[in-house]
The first five atom37 places (N, CA, C, CB, O) and aatype in JSON, in Angstrom:
{
  "aatype": [12, 15, 19, 2, 3, 16, 11, 14, 5, 3, 14, 0, 9, 19, 16, 2, 14, 17, 19, 7, 11, 19, 13, 0, 15, 10, 9, 0, 7, 9, 13, 10, 12, 19, 7, 13, 7, 10, 17, 0, 9, 18, 16, 18, 5, 15, 11, 0, 14, 11, 16, 5, 14, 0, 14, 10, 0, 14, 14, 5, 6, 14, 7, 13, 7],
  "atom_mask": [
    [1, 1, 1, 1, 1],
    [1, 1, 1, 1, 1],
    [1, 1, 1, 1, 1],
    [1, 1, 1, 1, 1],
    [1, 1, 1, 1, 1],
    [1, 1, 1, 1, 1],
    [1, 1, 1, 1, 1],
    [1, 1, 1, 1, 1],
    [1, 1, 1, 1, 1],
    [1, 1, 1, 1, 1],
    [1, 1, 1, 1, 1],
    [1, 1, 1, 1, 1],
    [1, 1, 1, 1, 1],
    [1, 1, 1, 1, 1],
    [1, 1, 1, 1, 1],
    [1, 1, 1, 1, 1],
    [1, 1, 1, 1, 1],
    [1, 1, 1, 1, 1],
    [1, 1, 1, 1, 1],
    [1, 1, 1, 0, 1],
    [1, 1, 1, 1, 1],
    [1, 1, 1, 1, 1],
    [1, 1, 1, 1, 1],
    [1, 1, 1, 1, 1],
    [1, 1, 1, 1, 1],
    [1, 1, 1, 1, 1],
    [1, 1, 1, 1, 1],
    [1, 1, 1, 1, 1],
    [1, 1, 1, 0, 1],
    [1, 1, 1, 1, 1],
    [1, 1, 1, 1, 1],
    [1, 1, 1, 1, 1],
    [1, 1, 1, 1, 1],
    [1, 1, 1, 1, 1],
    [1, 1, 1, 0, 1],
    [1, 1, 1, 1, 1],
    [1, 1, 1, 0, 1],
    [1, 1, 1, 1, 1],
    [1, 1, 1, 1, 1],
    [1, 1, 1, 1, 1],
    [1, 1, 1, 1, 1],
    [1, 1, 1, 1, 1],
    [1, 1, 1, 1, 1],
    [1, 1, 1, 1, 1],
    [1, 1, 1, 1, 1],
    [1, 1, 1, 1, 1],
    [1, 1, 1, 1, 1],
    [1, 1, 1, 1, 1],
    [1, 1, 1, 1, 1],
    [1, 1, 1, 1, 1],
    [1, 1, 1, 1, 1],
    [1, 1, 1, 1, 1],
    [1, 1, 1, 1, 1],
    [1, 1, 1, 1, 1],
    [1, 1, 1, 1, 1],
    [1, 1, 1, 1, 1],
    [1, 1, 1, 1, 1],
    [1, 1, 1, 1, 1],
    [1, 1, 1, 1, 1],
    [1, 1, 1, 1, 1],
    [1, 1, 1, 1, 1],
    [1, 1, 1, 1, 1],
    [1, 1, 1, 0, 1],
    [1, 1, 1, 1, 1],
    [1, 1, 1, 0, 1]
  ],
  "atom_positions": [
    [[1.03, -1.47, 0.24], [-0.17, -0.13, 0.11], [1.03, 1.49, -0.24], [-1.34, 0.08, 2.3], [1.48, 1.96, 0.8]],
    [[1.42, 2.14, -1.37], [1.59, 2.95, -0.93], [1.15, 3.98, -0.22], [1.86, 3.04, -1.36], [0.03, 3.88, 0.28]],
    [[2.01, 5.34, -0.01], [1.28, 6.06, 0.75], [0.65, 7.31, -0.43], [2.27, 6.57, 2.08], [-0.05, 8.1, 0.22]],
    [[0.67, 7.58, -1.46], [-0.53, 8.36, -2.21], [-1.41, 7.55, -2.6], [-0.2, 9.13, -3.39], [-1.78, 7.71, -3.76]],
    [[-1.9, 6.7, -1.98], [-2.71, 5.93, -2.7], [-4.3, 6.66, -1.77], [-2.2, 3.99, -2.55], [-4.48, 6.65, -0.56]],
    [[-5.22, 7.21, -2.84], [-6.02, 7.92, -2.63], [-7.36, 7.13, -2.92], [-5.73, 9.06, -3.29], [-8.29, 7.79, -3.37]],
    [[-7.53, 5.93, -2.74], [-8.33, 4.89, -2.58], [-9.27, 4.66, -1.14], [-7.41, 3.83, -2.81], [-8.81, 3.81, -0.37]],
    [[-10.74, 5.44, -0.63], [-10.71, 5.64, 0.21], [-10.88, 3.85, 1.01], [-11.56, 6.82, 0.26], [-11.25, 2.79, 0.49]],
    [[-10.53, 4.09, 2.13], [-10.33, 2.94, 3.03], [-11.97, 2.57, 3.57], [-9.17, 3.41, 4.39], [-12.41, 1.45, 3.29]],
    [[-12.8, 3.48, 4.32], [-13.88, 3.18, 4.48], [-15.04, 4.45, 3.99], [-13.83, 2.74, 5.84], [-14.96, 5.68, 4.13]],
    [[-15.92, 3.77, 3.5], [-16.72, 5.2, 3.01], [-17.61, 5.44, 4.4], [-17.93, 4.99, 1.36], [-18.18, 6.51, 4.23]],
    [[-17.81, 5.13, 5.13], [-18.24, 5.79, 6.39], [-17.3, 6.47, 7.14], [-18.77, 4.91, 7.24], [-17.7, 7.23, 8.02]],
    [[-15.88, 6.3, 6.9], [-14.86, 7.58, 7.55], [-14.7, 8.37, 6.09], [-12.97, 6.97, 8.37], [-14.39, 9.54, 6.26]],
    [[-14.79, 8.13, 5.23], [-14.15, 8.7, 4.34], [-15.94, 9.38, 3.28], [-12.83, 7.32, 3.56], [-16.58, 8.76, 2.43]],
    [[-16.22, 10.83, 3.87], [-17.54, 11.09, 3.19], [-17.19, 11.93, 2.52], [-18.72, 11.44, 3.87], [-16.76, 11.79, 1.38]],
    [[-17.38, 13.5, 3.48], [-17.53, 14.22, 2.34], [-15.97, 15.32, 3.12], [-19.5, 15.0, 2.02], [-15.64, 15.52, 4.28]],
    [[-15.35, 15.8, 1.72], [-14.29, 16.72, 2.38], [-14.18, 17.65, 3.11], [-13.78, 17.14, 1.85], [-13.14, 18.03, 3.66]],
    [[-15.34, 18.15, 3.19], [-15.9, 19.34, 4.8], [-16.08, 19.32, 5.51], [-16.64, 19.98, 5.2], [-16.19, 20.21, 6.36]],
    [[-16.29, 17.65, 5.57], [-16.75, 16.8, 7.0], [-15.27, 17.15, 8.38], [-16.83, 14.53, 6.42], [-15.27, 17.73, 9.47]],
    [[-14.39, 16.54, 7.69], [-13.28, 16.57, 8.38], [-12.59, 18.03, 9.02], [0.0, 0.0, 0.0], [-11.92, 18.19, 10.05]],
    [[-12.94, 18.79, 8.22], [-12.83, 20.43, 8.49], [-13.42, 20.38, 9.15], [-13.08, 21.52, 7.72], [-12.98, 20.78, 10.23]],
    [[-14.96, 19.88, 9.14], [-15.22, 20.8, 10.08], [-15.65, 20.33, 11.92], [-16.39, 21.53, 9.31], [-16.27, 20.98, 12.76]],
    [[-15.17, 19.26, 11.99], [-14.28, 18.69, 12.72], [-13.73, 18.88, 13.19], [-13.82, 18.27, 12.6], [-14.05, 18.98, 14.38]],
    [[-12.43, 19.14, 12.84], [-11.03, 19.54, 13.05], [-11.03, 21.29, 13.62], [-10.15, 19.28, 11.43], [-10.24, 21.78, 14.43]],
    [[-12.26, 22.05, 12.83], [-12.18, 23.23, 13.6], [-12.94, 23.29, 15.13], [-12.76, 24.28, 12.68], [-12.71, 23.9, 16.18]],
    [[-13.91, 22.37, 14.7], [-14.67, 22.4, 15.84], [-13.79, 21.99, 17.08], [-15.87, 21.5, 15.65], [-13.82, 22.74, 18.05]],
    [[-12.92, 20.71, 17.12], [-12.22, 20.22, 18.13], [-11.14, 21.39, 18.49], [-11.61, 18.83, 17.72], [-10.82, 21.61, 19.65]],
    [[-10.69, 22.02, 17.51], [-9.78, 23.12, 17.89], [-10.74, 24.31, 18.57], [-8.91, 23.68, 16.5], [-10.48, 24.55, 19.75]],
    [[-11.75, 25.04, 18.02], [-11.94, 25.68, 18.85], [-12.4, 25.76, 20.2], [0.0, 0.0, 0.0], [-12.45, 26.69, 21.01]],
    [[-12.87, 24.12, 20.27], [-13.35, 23.63, 22.0], [-11.73, 23.52, 22.71], [-14.41, 21.59, 22.11], [-11.79, 23.87, 23.88]],
    [[-10.68, 23.22, 22.39], [-9.58, 23.24, 23.14], [-9.18, 24.61, 23.37], [-8.58, 22.47, 22.57], [-8.39, 24.78, 24.3]],
    [[-9.61, 25.82, 22.6], [-8.6, 26.97, 22.56], [-9.87, 27.78, 23.57], [-8.03, 27.74, 20.67], [-9.52, 28.7, 24.31]],
    [[-11.56, 27.3, 23.5], [-11.9, 27.86, 24.28], [-11.92, 27.19, 25.65], [-12.83, 28.28, 23.84], [-12.74, 27.48, 26.52]],
    [[-10.99, 26.33, 25.77], [-11.25, 25.77, 27.06], [-9.77, 26.34, 27.55], [-11.62, 23.96, 27.14], [-9.45, 26.31, 28.74]],
    [[-9.08, 26.74, 26.74], [-7.63, 27.31, 27.48], [-7.77, 28.28, 27.37], [0.0, 0.0, 0.0], [-7.19, 28.67, 28.39]],
    [[-8.32, 29.64, 26.62], [-8.88, 30.73, 27.13], [-9.26, 30.94, 28.44], [-9.76, 30.92, 26.54], [-8.92, 31.82, 29.23]],
    [[-10.08, 29.97, 28.56], [-11.14, 30.07, 30.04], [-10.1, 29.81, 31.47], [0.0, 0.0, 0.0], [-9.78, 30.61, 32.35]],
    [[-9.81, 28.68, 31.32], [-8.03, 28.3, 32.02], [-7.55, 29.47, 32.23], [-6.77, 27.47, 30.98], [-7.44, 29.69, 33.44]],
    [[-7.07, 30.67, 31.28], [-6.43, 31.42, 31.22], [-6.99, 32.77, 32.14], [-6.2, 31.44, 29.94], [-6.42, 33.47, 32.98]],
    [[-8.25, 32.8, 31.63], [-9.28, 33.79, 32.28], [-8.93, 33.66, 33.44], [-10.77, 33.6, 32.15], [-8.15, 34.43, 33.99]],
    [[-9.53, 32.52, 34.04], [-9.78, 32.13, 35.67], [-8.71, 32.23, 36.44], [-10.22, 30.72, 35.95], [-8.65, 32.53, 37.63]],
    [[-7.61, 31.87, 35.49], [-6.48, 32.21, 36.67], [-5.44, 33.44, 36.49], [-5.53, 30.91, 36.85], [-4.58, 33.8, 37.3]],
    [[-5.7, 33.89, 35.45], [-5.16, 35.65, 35.49], [-6.66, 36.07, 36.47], [-5.04, 36.76, 33.32], [-6.18, 36.6, 37.47]],
    [[-7.51, 36.06, 36.56], [-8.16, 36.89, 37.3], [-8.32, 36.71, 38.59], [-9.15, 37.02, 36.88], [-8.85, 37.6, 39.25]],
    [[-7.71, 35.03, 39.43], [-7.93, 34.93, 40.35], [-6.3, 35.18, 40.99], [-8.77, 33.78, 40.47], [-5.99, 35.03, 42.17]],
    [[-5.49, 35.55, 40.01], [-4.45, 36.04, 40.41], [-3.95, 37.42, 40.84], [-3.92, 35.7, 39.72], [-2.96, 37.84, 41.45]],
    [[-5.36, 38.12, 40.09], [-5.15, 39.34, 40.01], [-6.42, 40.45, 41.49], [-5.46, 39.55, 38.12], [-6.43, 41.58, 41.98]],
    [[-7.11, 39.4, 41.58], [-8.19, 39.65, 42.85], [-7.31, 40.03, 44.33], [-9.21, 38.01, 43.13], [-6.15, 39.87, 44.73]],
    [[-8.43, 40.54, 44.79], [-7.59, 40.85, 45.95], [-7.85, 39.96, 46.83], [-7.74, 42.1, 46.53], [-8.93, 39.38, 46.95]],
    [[-6.41, 39.75, 47.8], [-6.31, 38.59, 48.57], [-7.65, 38.83, 49.85], [-4.57, 38.48, 49.2], [-7.77, 39.87, 50.5]],
    [[-8.45, 37.76, 49.96], [-9.18, 38.53, 51.06], [-9.32, 37.83, 52.65], [-10.67, 38.77, 50.46], [-8.92, 36.68, 52.77]],
    [[-9.72, 38.32, 53.5], [-9.31, 37.52, 54.68], [-9.96, 36.52, 55.12], [-9.21, 38.15, 55.67], [-11.18, 36.69, 55.02]],
    [[-9.6, 35.39, 55.62], [-10.74, 33.56, 55.68], [-11.65, 34.34, 56.5], [-9.99, 31.59, 56.77], [-11.36, 35.28, 57.24]],
    [[-12.28, 34.06, 56.36], [-14.14, 34.32, 57.38], [-13.21, 33.48, 58.54], [-16.36, 33.12, 56.56], [-12.36, 32.6, 58.48]],
    [[-14.03, 34.47, 59.89], [-13.99, 33.52, 60.93], [-14.89, 32.39, 60.95], [-14.16, 34.14, 62.03], [-15.69, 32.16, 60.05]],
    [[-14.7, 31.5, 62.25], [-15.44, 30.08, 62.68], [-16.64, 30.76, 62.63], [-15.09, 29.21, 64.23], [-17.5, 30.45, 61.81]],
    [[-16.86, 31.98, 63.72], [-18.63, 32.34, 63.94], [-18.65, 33.35, 63.37], [-19.38, 32.59, 65.41], [-17.95, 34.18, 63.94]],
    [[-19.16, 33.74, 62.44], [-19.34, 35.22, 62.05], [-20.52, 35.8, 62.93], [-19.7, 35.38, 60.4], [-21.37, 35.13, 63.51]],
    [[-20.39, 37.62, 62.92], [-21.44, 38.03, 63.75], [-22.45, 37.9, 62.69], [-21.3, 39.49, 64.47], [-22.33, 37.92, 61.46]],
    [[-23.81, 37.7, 63.7], [-24.85, 37.77, 62.59], [-25.38, 39.43, 61.84], [-26.19, 37.04, 63.35], [-25.3, 40.52, 62.39]],
    [[-25.73, 39.23, 60.94], [-26.25, 40.82, 60.52], [-27.46, 40.83, 60.64], [-26.02, 41.38, 59.1], [-28.08, 39.83, 60.28]],
    [[-28.29, 42.15, 61.28], [-29.31, 42.51, 61.5], [-30.1, 42.22, 60.3], [-29.24, 43.68, 61.95], [-29.95, 42.73, 59.19]],
    [[-31.29, 41.01, 60.8], [-32.15, 41.01, 59.72], [-32.15, 39.28, 59.07], [0.0, 0.0, 0.0], [-32.96, 38.8, 58.28]],
    [[-31.29, 38.8, 59.54], [-30.97, 37.64, 59.41], [-30.98, 36.44, 60.53], [-29.95, 37.84, 58.97], [-31.03, 35.24, 60.24]],
    [[-30.92, 37.03, 61.97], [-31.18, 36.22, 62.97], [-32.09, 36.67, 64.2], [0.0, 0.0, 0.0], [-32.31, 35.89, 65.12]]
  ]
}
């Protein structure tokens, strides 16, 4: 079997020439969105002001006790 053999191996796999491009762009877009989301969360968490840990028994606010 040569490298430049153009016969389709399986008609279920080789359908239309644009199906592979659509799936590839879809997967690439998902990876890009996940990576951008993780980067945004990381940068936001690193830039957020460090809050003090809440005390074990916080004082009751008016209207909640």
